[in-house]
C-alpha positions, 0 to 999 in steps of 0.5 A: 089118529095114531096116538102119543104116548109119552111116559110120566115118572113124577109130577114135573115129567108129567106136566113137562110131556102134556106141555109138549104135545103128548095124547096121552100118559103111562105112570108106575103106581107104587110095587106094581110097576117095572120102574120101583127105582124111578119116584112113582104115584101112590094111591092119593095122587091119582086123583090129580094126575087126572085132573091135570092130564084132564086139562090137556085132553090127555088119557091116562094109563096106569101101569101094574106090569110087574109079575105079581105074586099072590100077594101083590094080585090079591092087593092090587085087585082089591085096588081096582075100585079107588083106580077107576073111582079116581078117573084114570082111563086104564091098566097095562097089565102083565098079568091077564088073570087080571083083565075081567077085573079090571073091565069089570071096574069101568078100565080099559086092560092093555096088556103089557109088552112083558106078556111078549104079545107076537102073534095074531092068535093072541090078541084074539084071545085077548080080545075074549079075555077083554083087553082093549089094547096089546103092547106089540113086542119089541123084537118083532120087525115092521112088516111083521107089526103091520100083519098083525095090526092088520088082523089084530080084532082090538088095539095095538101099541109099539115103542117108537123110542128109548131105553132097548133091554138086552131081554126077551120084552124085558124078561131078565134074571141078570139084576137078580142073580147078581143083586138080588134086586128083581127086573121082573118086579121093577127093581132092575139094578141094570148092570147090563150096562155097566162096562163087563171085563172079558176073559179067556182061557188060553187057547180059547179064540172062539170066546171074542167074535174076529168076524169080518162082518161088520155087525157081528163085532163087539167094541171091546177095549183092551185092559192093562191086565190083558183082558178085554172090556166091554158093553155088549150087554148094553144096547143102544136106544130105539130110535123111528124119528126118521121112518115116521110115515112108515110108522104111520102106515103100519095101522098101529093105534099108539106111538109110545115112547120109553122113559119113566127113570129118564128126566123131565126135561128128557120127557119133553124133548122126546114128546116135543120132536116126535109130535113134530114129526107126526103133526107135520106127516099129517099135514102134508104126507106127501111132502114130508121130511125129517128135519135136521134138528129132531135129531140134534134135539134128540142127541141132546138130551141123555141118550145111548146112541140110536139103534131101529132095534128090530124094526128092519133088521136084527140090532147089532150095535152096542152103547158106551153109556151115555151120548148126549152132548150137554150135561145138567148141572144144578146152578139154582132156584127161582125165587119169584116170576114177574108176570108184567115184564115177564122176568124171572128172579134166580137165586144162583149157587154158579156162574151164569152168563147170557148165552147159556141154556137152562132148565126150568123145571117145576111141579106146576112149570113142567120142564122148560128150555131157555137161552138166556140173551137179557140178564139184570141185577139192581135194575142195571144189565149184566153179561154174566154174574157169579154165583152167590148172587140173585139175578132177574132174567128175561123169559115169557113162560111164566115159571114159578117160585121154588122152581128148579134151574139147570145150565146146560154144560157141553160134555167133555167127550172123555166123560 
């Protein structure tokens, strides 16, 4: 059965994706992974991560996928024993030089997408070195993936949802060139996502593509100063929810969801949708149908619009930043939860009314989305409350003191 592998940037995200059906989780260790700007985990956190994952029967993979200089490589090598003693299942490695020592410490060695694995010769070599799995390059088509999965002597893994980098397998120098912050060391400031200005010499019409072919066009906006603005460096997010049957038949071992730097509610929603889709296909592959609500739910959390990347053709659509229908507004905190009556007391600093959709997040709670259908103040039912109030809401799922409360607010199209 295919593994659903979900991201965890912190303990809240970890619990959120596990509650929503992740078979395995991947997460970063400070200084050694490609999300230096996410919270990440410390070496001392790993035993707790492993313990929480074991509650759900899920596997744990630690990302150590930056480009390692001699100091960092030696430092990571010296930590392998402690990582193994934390009962973490495996390491995601970008440096094949550490495969042997990883395996000798009883850890699985998974080869990062940063290695740009694109052919069976590399897969066979990785097998000889001791690797158990390789994450295939994101520049491969579905046909190429199926061919490699069939020929591979080790497990293969593919990304099926999330952000896509403009550079081949994420090997980008743009952030370092502009800001001195290296993407290859996990410290990307994502200048590709910004709105860029195009200027060109008088008479040099070749700078902008005026081709009649729609797939070759950019989104270009004229500015008052005579220049043009575009997000042509920023690809849309990968989304393969409509192609689960094709992916299930590809022969790969693991479907990976990108998003360690994104919010817990993002992880919960995306994991839950793909869990439903995979389970639905397994239960009845002949009558499998994509549900409209799956795409609607994916559109409700942060996204830059959706594309299928290289799976079926060369991607051409670019993103104009966040395309989600809602934004999250911090409105309060949980004061208490009353198990007998299934109600939570909230302290709120923004107005709230019945029908509002909220998200409650916490280290043990994970991320819960709930539509308010009943509220009380001092035992009396109310339909709305003003900021600065304490209010009780009916909610069947247990939440905990000091959990964060957010309200989903519909985005203005001009935001």
